[in-house]
PQR file of N, CA, C, O and H, with PARSE charges and radii, in Angstrom:
ATOM      1  N   UNK A   1     -34.484  19.590 -12.414 -0.4000 1.5000
ATOM      2  CA  UNK A   1     -33.110  19.744 -12.014 -0.0000 2.0000
ATOM      3  C   UNK A   1     -32.542  18.362 -11.670  0.5500 1.7000
ATOM      4  O   UNK A   1     -33.184  17.572 -10.978 -0.5500 1.4000
ATOM      5  N   UNK A   2     -31.343  18.085 -12.158 -0.4000 1.5000
ATOM      6  CA  UNK A   2     -30.670  16.825 -11.873 -0.0000 2.0000
ATOM      7  C   UNK A   2     -29.822  16.954 -10.614  0.5500 1.7000
ATOM      8  O   UNK A   2     -29.153  17.965 -10.401 -0.5500 1.4000
ATOM      9  H   UNK A   2     -30.821  18.727 -12.720  0.4000 1.0000
ATOM     10  N   UNK A   3     -29.858  15.938  -9.803 -0.4000 1.5000
ATOM     11  CA  UNK A   3     -29.026  15.923  -8.603 -0.0000 2.0000
ATOM     12  C   UNK A   3     -27.741  15.162  -8.920  0.5500 1.7000
ATOM     13  O   UNK A   3     -27.777  14.034  -9.411 -0.5500 1.4000
ATOM     14  H   UNK A   3     -30.401  15.116  -9.977  0.4000 1.0000
ATOM     15  N   UNK A   4     -26.632  15.783  -8.638 -0.4000 1.5000
ATOM     16  CA  UNK A   4     -25.340  15.142  -8.874 -0.0000 2.0000
ATOM     17  C   UNK A   4     -24.729  14.743  -7.548  0.5500 1.7000
ATOM     18  O   UNK A   4     -24.723  15.507  -6.583 -0.5500 1.4000
ATOM     19  H   UNK A   4     -26.603  16.700  -8.239  0.4000 1.0000
ATOM     20  N   UNK A   5     -24.223  13.545  -7.527 -0.4000 1.5000
ATOM     21  CA  UNK A   5     -23.544  13.057  -6.337 -0.0000 2.0000
ATOM     22  C   UNK A   5     -22.061  13.342  -6.469  0.5500 1.7000
ATOM     23  O   UNK A   5     -21.456  13.108  -7.515 -0.5500 1.4000
ATOM     24  H   UNK A   5     -24.228  12.924  -8.311  0.4000 1.0000
ATOM     25  N   UNK A   6     -21.490  13.846  -5.395 -0.4000 1.5000
ATOM     26  CA  UNK A   6     -20.047  14.098  -5.409 -0.0000 2.0000
ATOM     27  C   UNK A   6     -19.312  12.762  -5.485  0.5500 1.7000
ATOM     28  O   UNK A   6     -19.727  11.796  -4.845 -0.5500 1.4000
ATOM     29  H   UNK A   6     -21.982  14.036  -4.545  0.4000 1.0000
ATOM     30  N   UNK A   7     -18.235  12.694  -6.251 -0.4000 1.5000
ATOM     31  CA  UNK A   7     -17.478  11.439  -6.319 -0.0000 2.0000
ATOM     32  C   UNK A   7     -16.922  11.087  -4.945  0.5500 1.7000
ATOM     33  O   UNK A   7     -16.506  11.960  -4.183 -0.5500 1.4000
ATOM     34  H   UNK A   7     -17.898  13.479  -6.771  0.4000 1.0000
ATOM     35  N   UNK A   8     -16.921   9.816  -4.650 -0.4000 1.5000
ATOM     36  CA  UNK A   8     -16.391   9.344  -3.378 -0.0000 2.0000
ATOM     37  C   UNK A   8     -14.872   9.498  -3.383  0.5500 1.7000
ATOM     38  O   UNK A   8     -14.192   9.087  -4.324 -0.5500 1.4000
ATOM     39  H   UNK A   8     -17.259   9.106  -5.269  0.4000 1.0000
ATOM     40  N   UNK A   9     -14.371  10.084  -2.342 -0.4000 1.5000
ATOM     41  CA  UNK A   9     -12.924  10.232  -2.213 -0.0000 2.0000
ATOM     42  C   UNK A   9     -12.298   8.876  -1.910  0.5500 1.7000
ATOM     43  O   UNK A   9     -12.916   8.035  -1.258 -0.5500 1.4000
ATOM     44  H   UNK A   9     -14.923  10.418  -1.579  0.4000 1.0000
ATOM     45  N   UNK A  10     -11.094   8.670  -2.375 -0.4000 1.5000
ATOM     46  CA  UNK A  10     -10.380   7.439  -2.051 -0.0000 2.0000
ATOM     47  C   UNK A  10      -9.002   7.822  -1.523  0.5500 1.7000
ATOM     48  O   UNK A  10      -8.463   8.886  -1.829 -0.5500 1.4000
ATOM     49  H   UNK A  10     -10.592   9.353  -2.904  0.4000 1.0000
ATOM     50  N   UNK A  11      -8.456   6.918  -0.723 -0.4000 1.5000
ATOM     51  CA  UNK A  11      -7.159   7.159  -0.109 -0.0000 2.0000
ATOM     52  C   UNK A  11      -6.188   6.093  -0.599  0.5500 1.7000
ATOM     53  O   UNK A  11      -6.457   4.896  -0.495 -0.5500 1.4000
ATOM     54  H   UNK A  11      -8.894   6.054  -0.475  0.4000 1.0000
ATOM     55  N   UNK A  12      -5.067   6.538  -1.130 -0.4000 1.5000
ATOM     56  CA  UNK A  12      -4.007   5.630  -1.574 -0.0000 2.0000
ATOM     57  C   UNK A  12      -2.756   5.900  -0.743  0.5500 1.7000
ATOM     58  O   UNK A  12      -2.472   7.039  -0.373 -0.5500 1.4000
ATOM     59  H   UNK A  12      -4.849   7.510  -1.215  0.4000 1.0000
ATOM     60  N   UNK A  13      -2.023   4.843  -0.463 -0.4000 1.5000
ATOM     61  CA  UNK A  13      -0.765   4.961   0.266 -0.0000 2.0000
ATOM     62  C   UNK A  13       0.330   4.390  -0.632  0.5500 1.7000
ATOM     63  O   UNK A  13       0.200   3.282  -1.153 -0.5500 1.4000
ATOM     64  H   UNK A  13      -2.254   3.918  -0.764  0.4000 1.0000
ATOM     65  N   UNK A  14       1.400   5.147  -0.806 -0.4000 1.5000
ATOM     66  CA  UNK A  14       2.542   4.687  -1.589 -0.0000 2.0000
ATOM     67  C   UNK A  14       3.700   4.444  -0.619  0.5500 1.7000
ATOM     68  O   UNK A  14       4.075   5.321   0.159 -0.5500 1.4000
ATOM     69  H   UNK A  14       1.505   6.047  -0.382  0.4000 1.0000
ATOM     70  N   UNK A  15       4.254   3.233  -0.687 -0.4000 1.5000
ATOM     71  CA  UNK A  15       5.333   2.852   0.220 -0.0000 2.0000
ATOM     72  C   UNK A  15       6.574   2.505  -0.594  0.5500 1.7000
ATOM     73  O   UNK A  15       6.599   1.478  -1.273 -0.5500 1.4000
ATOM     74  H   UNK A  15       3.949   2.521  -1.319  0.4000 1.0000
ATOM     75  N   UNK A  16       7.606   3.349  -0.535 -0.4000 1.5000
ATOM     76  CA  UNK A  16       8.864   3.007  -1.207 -0.0000 2.0000
ATOM     77  C   UNK A  16       9.631   1.999  -0.346  0.5500 1.7000
ATOM     78  O   UNK A  16       9.678   2.142   0.876 -0.5500 1.4000
ATOM     79  H   UNK A  16       7.585   4.183   0.016  0.4000 1.0000
ATOM     80  N   UNK A  17      10.223   0.994  -0.966 -0.4000 1.5000
ATOM     81  CA  UNK A  17      10.956  -0.020  -0.209 -0.0000 2.0000
ATOM     82  C   UNK A  17      12.315  -0.309  -0.831  0.5500 1.7000
ATOM     83  O   UNK A  17      12.516  -0.167  -2.037 -0.5500 1.4000
ATOM     84  H   UNK A  17      10.185   0.877  -1.958  0.4000 1.0000
ATOM     85  N   UNK A  18      13.221  -0.710   0.012 -0.4000 1.5000
ATOM     86  CA  UNK A  18      14.525  -1.215  -0.408 -0.0000 2.0000
ATOM     87  C   UNK A  18      15.001  -2.154   0.695  0.5500 1.7000
ATOM     88  O   UNK A  18      15.402  -1.712   1.772 -0.5500 1.4000
ATOM     89  H   UNK A  18      13.058  -0.825   0.992  0.4000 1.0000
ATOM     90  N   UNK A  19      14.952  -3.448   0.416 -0.4000 1.5000
ATOM     91  CA  UNK A  19      15.354  -4.471   1.387 -0.0000 2.0000
ATOM     92  C   UNK A  19      14.578  -4.345   2.703  0.5500 1.7000
ATOM     93  O   UNK A  19      15.164  -4.227   3.779 -0.5500 1.4000
ATOM     94  H   UNK A  19      14.625  -3.807  -0.458  0.4000 1.0000
ATOM     95  N   UNK A  20      13.263  -4.373   2.590 -0.4000 1.5000
ATOM     96  CA  UNK A  20      12.382  -4.217   3.749 -0.0000 2.0000
ATOM     97  C   UNK A  20      11.571  -5.466   4.038  0.5500 1.7000
ATOM     98  O   UNK A  20      10.487  -5.363   4.612 -0.5500 1.4000
ATOM     99  H   UNK A  20      12.787  -4.469   1.715  0.4000 1.0000
ATOM    100  N   UNK A  21      12.051  -6.636   3.664 -0.4000 1.5000
ATOM    101  CA  UNK A  21      11.301  -7.874   3.875 -0.0000 2.0000
ATOM    102  C   UNK A  21      10.939  -8.078   5.350  0.5500 1.7000
ATOM    103  O   UNK A  21       9.856  -8.577   5.656 -0.5500 1.4000
ATOM    104  H   UNK A  21      12.931  -6.719   3.198  0.4000 1.0000
ATOM    105  N   UNK A  22      11.826  -7.699   6.253 -0.4000 1.5000
ATOM    106  CA  UNK A  22      11.553  -7.872   7.685 -0.0000 2.0000
ATOM    107  C   UNK A  22      10.529  -6.872   8.202  0.5500 1.7000
ATOM    108  O   UNK A  22       9.802  -7.171   9.150 -0.5500 1.4000
ATOM    109  H   UNK A  22      12.706  -7.294   6.004  0.4000 1.0000
ATOM    110  N   UNK A  23      10.459  -5.696   7.599 -0.4000 1.5000
ATOM    111  CA  UNK A  23       9.629  -4.620   8.139 -0.0000 2.0000
ATOM    112  C   UNK A  23       8.285  -4.440   7.444  0.5500 1.7000
ATOM    113  O   UNK A  23       7.349  -3.920   8.052 -0.5500 1.4000
ATOM    114  H   UNK A  23      11.049  -5.454   6.830  0.4000 1.0000
ATOM    115  N   UNK A  24       8.167  -4.853   6.199 -0.4000 1.5000
ATOM    116  CA  UNK A  24       6.936  -4.578   5.443 -0.0000 2.0000
ATOM    117  C   UNK A  24       5.693  -5.218   6.084  0.5500 1.7000
ATOM    118  O   UNK A  24       4.627  -4.606   6.027 -0.5500 1.4000
ATOM    119  H   UNK A  24       8.927  -5.275   5.705  0.4000 1.0000
ATOM    120  N   UNK A  25       5.769  -6.402   6.684 -0.4000 1.5000
ATOM    121  CA  UNK A  25       4.574  -6.926   7.349 -0.0000 2.0000
ATOM    122  C   UNK A  25       4.103  -6.021   8.495  0.5500 1.7000
ATOM    123  O   UNK A  25       2.903  -5.805   8.667 -0.5500 1.4000
ATOM    124  H   UNK A  25       6.635  -6.899   6.730  0.4000 1.0000
ATOM    125  N   UNK A  26       5.038  -5.503   9.264 -0.4000 1.5000
ATOM    126  CA  UNK A  26       4.707  -4.607  10.376 -0.0000 2.0000
ATOM    127  C   UNK A  26       3.989  -3.364   9.855  0.5500 1.7000
ATOM    128  O   UNK A  26       2.985  -2.938  10.426 -0.5500 1.4000
ATOM    129  H   UNK A  26       6.013  -5.679   9.124  0.4000 1.0000
ATOM    130  N   UNK A  27       4.499  -2.791   8.785 -0.4000 1.5000
ATOM    131  CA  UNK A  27       3.914  -1.574   8.208 -0.0000 2.0000
ATOM    132  C   UNK A  27       2.525  -1.862   7.641  0.5500 1.7000
ATOM    133  O   UNK A  27       1.581  -1.120   7.914 -0.5500 1.4000
ATOM    134  H   UNK A  27       5.315  -3.137   8.322  0.4000 1.0000
ATOM    135  N   UNK A  28       2.393  -2.921   6.864 -0.4000 1.5000
ATOM    136  CA  UNK A  28       1.119  -3.204   6.212 -0.0000 2.0000
ATOM    137  C   UNK A  28       0.011  -3.532   7.207  0.5500 1.7000
ATOM    138  O   UNK A  28      -1.149  -3.196   6.967 -0.5500 1.4000
ATOM    139  H   UNK A  28       3.160  -3.524   6.643  0.4000 1.0000
ATOM    140  N   UNK A  29       0.344  -4.173   8.304 -0.4000 1.5000
ATOM    141  CA  UNK A  29      -0.671  -4.497   9.323 -0.0000 2.0000
ATOM    142  C   UNK A  29      -1.208  -3.248  10.004  0.5500 1.7000
ATOM    143  O   UNK A  29      -2.285  -3.294  10.597 -0.5500 1.4000
ATOM    144  H   UNK A  29       1.286  -4.446   8.499  0.4000 1.0000
ATOM    145  N   UNK A  30      -0.503  -2.157   9.937 -0.4000 1.5000
ATOM    146  CA  UNK A  30      -0.902  -0.931  10.619 -0.0000 2.0000
ATOM    147  C   UNK A  30      -1.588   0.090   9.712  0.5500 1.7000
ATOM    148  O   UNK A  30      -1.890   1.200  10.150 -0.5500 1.4000
ATOM    149  H   UNK A  30       0.373  -2.119   9.455  0.4000 1.0000
ATOM    150  N   UNK A  31      -1.828  -0.265   8.492 -0.4000 1.5000
ATOM    151  CA  UNK A  31      -2.521   0.651   7.580 -0.0000 2.0000
ATOM    152  C   UNK A  31      -3.999   0.676   7.965  0.5500 1.7000
ATOM    153  O   UNK A  31      -4.626  -0.376   8.089 -0.5500 1.4000
ATOM    154  H   UNK A  31      -1.583  -1.167   8.136  0.4000 1.0000
ATOM    155  N   UNK A  32      -4.552   1.859   8.152 -0.4000 1.5000
ATOM    156  CA  UNK A  32      -5.953   1.976   8.579 -0.0000 2.0000
ATOM    157  C   UNK A  32      -6.926   1.377   7.564  0.5500 1.7000
ATOM    158  O   UNK A  32      -6.625   1.297   6.373 -0.5500 1.4000
ATOM    159  H   UNK A  32      -4.043   2.714   8.051  0.4000 1.0000
ATOM    160  N   UNK A  33      -8.067   0.968   8.038 -0.4000 1.5000
ATOM    161  CA  UNK A  33      -9.062   0.313   7.187 -0.0000 2.0000
ATOM    162  C   UNK A  33      -9.663   1.248   6.145  0.5500 1.7000
ATOM    163  O   UNK A  33     -10.217   0.778   5.151 -0.5500 1.4000
ATOM    164  H   UNK A  33      -8.311   1.033   9.006  0.4000 1.0000
ATOM    165  N   UNK A  34      -9.568   2.562   6.349 -0.4000 1.5000
ATOM    166  CA  UNK A  34     -10.133   3.496   5.371 -0.0000 2.0000
ATOM    167  C   UNK A  34      -9.246   3.669   4.134  0.5500 1.7000
ATOM    168  O   UNK A  34      -9.649   4.335   3.180 -0.5500 1.4000
ATOM    169  H   UNK A  34      -9.118   2.944   7.157  0.4000 1.0000
ATOM    170  N   UNK A  35      -8.062   3.088   4.136 -0.4000 1.5000
ATOM    171  CA  UNK A  35      -7.175   3.159   2.967 -0.0000 2.0000
ATOM    172  C   UNK A  35      -7.713   2.206   1.897  0.5500 1.7000
ATOM    173  O   UNK A  35      -7.952   1.029   2.165 -0.5500 1.4000
ATOM    174  H   UNK A  35      -7.735   2.548   4.911  0.4000 1.0000
ATOM    175  N   UNK A  36      -7.900   2.727   0.693 -0.4000 1.5000
ATOM    176  CA  UNK A  36      -8.468   1.956  -0.414 -0.0000 2.0000
ATOM    177  C   UNK A  36      -7.421   1.228  -1.240  0.5500 1.7000
ATOM    178  O   UNK A  36      -7.720   0.199  -1.846 -0.5500 1.4000
ATOM    179  H   UNK A  36      -7.706   3.684   0.475  0.4000 1.0000
ATOM    180  N   UNK A  37      -6.211   1.741  -1.275 -0.4000 1.5000
ATOM    181  CA  UNK A  37      -5.197   1.193  -2.167 -0.0000 2.0000
ATOM    182  C   UNK A  37      -3.821   1.363  -1.540  0.5500 1.7000
ATOM    183  O   UNK A  37      -3.507   2.408  -0.969 -0.5500 1.4000
ATOM    184  H   UNK A  37      -5.968   2.577  -0.783  0.4000 1.0000
ATOM    185  N   UNK A  38      -3.007   0.322  -1.656 -0.4000 1.5000
ATOM    186  CA  UNK A  38      -1.613   0.392  -1.212 -0.0000 2.0000
ATOM    187  C   UNK A  38      -0.733   0.068  -2.418  0.5500 1.7000
ATOM    188  O   UNK A  38      -0.897  -0.969  -3.061 -0.5500 1.4000
ATOM    189  H   UNK A  38      -3.262  -0.527  -2.120  0.4000 1.0000
ATOM    190  N   UNK A  39       0.190   0.958  -2.706 -0.4000 1.5000
ATOM    191  CA  UNK A  39       1.129   0.763  -3.808 -0.0000 2.0000
ATOM    192  C   UNK A  39       2.522   0.650  -3.193  0.5500 1.7000
ATOM    193  O   UNK A  39       3.000   1.576  -2.539 -0.5500 1.4000
ATOM    194  H   UNK A  39       0.323   1.800  -2.184  0.4000 1.0000
ATOM    195  N   UNK A  40       3.158  -0.485  -3.411 -0.4000 1.5000
ATOM    196  CA  UNK A  40       4.509  -0.688  -2.905 -0.0000 2.0000
ATOM    197  C   UNK A  40       5.471  -0.570  -4.079  0.5500 1.7000
ATOM    198  O   UNK A  40       5.360  -1.299  -5.065 -0.5500 1.4000
ATOM    199  H   UNK A  40       2.769  -1.237  -3.943  0.4000 1.0000
ATOM    200  N   UNK A  41       6.408   0.352  -3.961 -0.4000 1.5000
ATOM    201  CA  UNK A  41       7.389   0.597  -5.013 -0.0000 2.0000
ATOM    202  C   UNK A  41       8.722   0.058  -4.525  0.5500 1.7000
ATOM    203  O   UNK A  41       9.304   0.585  -3.576 -0.5500 1.4000
ATOM    204  H   UNK A  41       6.498   0.945  -3.160  0.4000 1.0000
ATOM    205  N   UNK A  42       9.197  -0.982  -5.168 -0.4000 1.5000
ATOM    206  CA  UNK A  42      10.439  -1.606  -4.738 -0.0000 2.0000
ATOM    207  C   UNK A  42      11.620  -1.018  -5.491  0.5500 1.7000
ATOM    208  O   UNK A  42      11.584  -0.861  -6.711 -0.5500 1.4000
ATOM    209  H   UNK A  42       8.724  -1.410  -5.938  0.4000 1.0000
ATOM    210  N   UNK A  43      12.666  -0.695  -4.740 -0.4000 1.5000
ATOM    211  CA  UNK A  43      13.874  -0.104  -5.318 -0.0000 2.0000
ATOM    212  C   UNK A  43      14.946  -1.134  -5.597  0.5500 1.7000
ATOM    213  O   UNK A  43      16.105  -0.948  -5.224 -0.5500 1.4000
ATOM    214  H   UNK A  43      12.694  -0.822  -3.748  0.4000 1.0000
ATOM    215  N   UNK A  44      14.564  -2.232  -6.257 -0.4000 1.5000
ATOM    216  CA  UNK A  44      15.502  -3.311  -6.607 -0.0000 2.0000
ATOM    217  C   UNK A  44      16.102  -3.993  -5.373  0.5500 1.7000
ATOM    218  O   UNK A  44      17.315  -4.170  -5.264 -0.5500 1.4000
ATOM    219  H   UNK A  44      13.623  -2.383  -6.560  0.4000 1.0000
ATOM    220  N   UNK A  45      15.218  -4.366  -4.455 -0.4000 1.5000
ATOM    221  CA  UNK A  45      15.662  -5.053  -3.248 -0.0000 2.0000
ATOM    222  C   UNK A  45      16.384  -6.347  -3.593  0.5500 1.7000
ATOM    223  O   UNK A  45      16.069  -7.012  -4.580 -0.5500 1.4000
ATOM    224  H   UNK A  45      14.233  -4.222  -4.544  0.4000 1.0000
ATOM    225  N   UNK A  46      17.348  -6.685  -2.765 -0.4000 1.5000
ATOM    226  CA  UNK A  46      18.057  -7.954  -2.958 -0.0000 2.0000
ATOM    227  C   UNK A  46      17.571  -9.011  -1.968  0.5500 1.7000
ATOM    228  O   UNK A  46      18.003 -10.162  -2.026 -0.5500 1.4000
ATOM    229  H   UNK A  46      17.604  -6.145  -1.963  0.4000 1.0000
ATOM    230  N   UNK A  47      16.673  -8.625  -1.061 -0.4000 1.5000
ATOM    231  CA  UNK A  47      16.075  -9.613  -0.166 -0.0000 2.0000
ATOM    232  C   UNK A  47      14.704 -10.006  -0.737  0.5500 1.7000
ATOM    233  O   UNK A  47      14.461  -9.802  -1.927 -0.5500 1.4000
ATOM    234  H   UNK A  47      16.322  -7.690  -1.014  0.4000 1.0000
ATOM    235  N   UNK A  48      13.843 -10.542   0.050 -0.4000 1.5000
ATOM    236  CA  UNK A  48      12.557 -11.045  -0.443 -0.0000 2.0000
ATOM    237  C   UNK A  48      11.421 -10.044  -0.213  0.5500 1.7000
ATOM    238  O   UNK A  48      10.291 -10.452   0.052 -0.5500 1.4000
ATOM    239  H   UNK A  48      14.040 -10.708   1.017  0.4000 1.0000
ATOM    240  N   UNK A  49      11.703  -8.748  -0.309 -0.4000 1.5000
ATOM    241  CA  UNK A  49      10.690  -7.717  -0.073 -0.0000 2.0000
ATOM    242  C   UNK A  49       9.466  -7.921  -0.951  0.5500 1.7000
ATOM    243  O   UNK A  49       8.338  -7.879  -0.461 -0.5500 1.4000
ATOM    244  H   UNK A  49      12.621  -8.416  -0.525  0.4000 1.0000
ATOM    245  N   UNK A  50       9.675  -8.140  -2.230 -0.4000 1.5000
ATOM    246  CA  UNK A  50       8.548  -8.294  -3.161 -0.0000 2.0000
ATOM    247  C   UNK A  50       7.722  -9.523  -2.816  0.5500 1.7000
ATOM    248  O   UNK A  50       6.493  -9.453  -2.790 -0.5500 1.4000
ATOM    249  H   UNK A  50      10.592  -8.174  -2.628  0.4000 1.0000
ATOM    250  N   UNK A  51       8.370 -10.637  -2.553 -0.4000 1.5000
ATOM    251  CA  UNK A  51       7.656 -11.871  -2.218 -0.0000 2.0000
ATOM    252  C   UNK A  51       6.859 -11.740  -0.936  0.5500 1.7000
ATOM    253  O   UNK A  51       5.724 -12.211  -0.858 -0.5500 1.4000
ATOM    254  H   UNK A  51       9.369 -10.694  -2.573  0.4000 1.0000
ATOM    255  N   UNK A  52       7.437 -11.108   0.065 -0.4000 1.5000
ATOM    256  CA  UNK A  52       6.738 -10.912   1.348 -0.0000 2.0000
ATOM    257  C   UNK A  52       5.539  -9.993   1.149  0.5500 1.7000
ATOM    258  O   UNK A  52       4.455 -10.278   1.658 -0.5500 1.4000
ATOM    259  H   UNK A  52       8.358 -10.726   0.002  0.4000 1.0000
ATOM    260  N   UNK A  53       5.714  -8.909   0.426 -0.4000 1.5000
ATOM    261  CA  UNK A  53       4.614  -7.981   0.177 -0.0000 2.0000
ATOM    262  C   UNK A  53       3.478  -8.663  -0.571  0.5500 1.7000
ATOM    263  O   UNK A  53       2.310  -8.476  -0.231 -0.5500 1.4000
ATOM    264  H   UNK A  53       6.595  -8.677   0.013  0.4000 1.0000
ATOM    265  N   UNK A  54       3.808  -9.443  -1.578 -0.4000 1.5000
ATOM    266  CA  UNK A  54       2.763 -10.156  -2.334 -0.0000 2.0000
ATOM    267  C   UNK A  54       2.033 -11.165  -1.475  0.5500 1.7000
ATOM    268  O   UNK A  54       0.826 -11.351  -1.624 -0.5500 1.4000
ATOM    269  H   UNK A  54       4.757  -9.595  -1.854  0.4000 1.0000
ATOM    270  N   UNK A  55       2.752 -11.817  -0.578 -0.4000 1.5000
ATOM    271  CA  UNK A  55       2.130 -12.827   0.294 -0.0000 2.0000
ATOM    272  C   UNK A  55       1.139 -12.197   1.266  0.5500 1.7000
ATOM    273  O   UNK A  55       0.151 -12.822   1.650 -0.5500 1.4000
ATOM    274  H   UNK A  55       3.733 -11.665  -0.457  0.4000 1.0000
ATOM    275  N   UNK A  56       1.406 -10.976   1.653 -0.4000 1.5000
ATOM    276  CA  UNK A  56       0.515 -10.298   2.594 -0.0000 2.0000
ATOM    277  C   UNK A  56      -0.667  -9.726   1.851  0.5500 1.7000
ATOM    278  O   UNK A  56      -1.542  -9.112   2.462 -0.5500 1.4000
ATOM    279  H   UNK A  56       2.209 -10.468   1.341  0.4000 1.0000
TER
END
């Protein structure tokens, strides 16, 4: 008989943003360590949301 291991669960967080350059650092610092992936979806921000998110 073969033993099968259950696939490891992963946790992803999706964060929609629109002009959140000031707030995204605060949010990202508070994401728990068990989160495996963070996806930031930018809604065509006119501030530096994308640049700040990439820097973090």
